[in-house]
C-alpha positions, 0 to 999 in steps of 0.5 A: 084839210091836211091828212098826215099818213103815217106808215109802218117800217122795219129797218135792218142796221149793220153796226161796224163796232171796230174801235167802238168802247162803248156797248152796243146798247149806246148804238140803238139808243143812239138810233132810237132817239135819232128817229124820234127826232125825226117825227118816227115812233118806235114801235120795237127794236131787236138786237140780232147780235154778231153774224159773220159776213157772206162777202167779206169786203176787207180782210180781217172783218167777217162780221158785224152787229145786225140791229132791227127797229120797226117804227112808224113815221110819214113817208119822208122819214126812211129818206131822212134817216137815210141822209142822217147816217149817211157819213155816220162810220157806225153805220155799215149798211141800212135797209128800210122795207115798208110793212 
């Protein structure tokens, strides 16, 4: 008998939209599709809009778009998501919390 354990997660993203011509919604759809591809079930996503950074690390880049996605998945999905997005230049930061 095999048990599949699913947990609820909230992923917070800072998206780097410099030089990105398409609407931000295309990035949201891309991230939701990636989560579904990894076996997650997306419950909700919320575009929090553009916010200024507390600590500016690059001169002239003072803020960007923040996004939250709530999903449920097995415990291996958060690390798989980090690995898939590791080299993606449109995702600046990822924070995944267990709810």
